[in-house]
Steps between C-alpha positions, in 0.01 A plus 500: 500500500228770510271266688765435768606866518133601558454204745173422319535130425132411532279330750420139584170320527403164638273298270185391680326332206665377183364653180569754233554876529483746215531875454204680654427234765447633851672368807447566867749534786364256755757532776810709576631380839825700472411831332848639571661204312500627144716390208624858478608507866676164465682616191601825669633299798700265278627740232541824690568382847269548785399448849594181687162502679316497167707205381415318824129579448514336157674198651217466753240443229384139507573311175710786361669382178814304591708682239418835654570363849848395394561835332384709801694288748813536288441878475460528876813299560701714257379818669516394862745208506236302683357176359 
């Protein structure tokens, strides 16, 4: 509950090379093509309501997770009545 209330649910990484990770290992951000698209902003949009334009921006991201696409489309439909 505290995690959701704070909208700090974490971040997501794509694995480039399989292997092992342990405490203290360093990692490097290689690419961030959508710097505005953060987990925090997505949570804020879904849990606190938000701007239709921002939802549409998320939906324009190629290969955006299908579960989030369904959720955002449903949210837009509920708010606007448009499918």
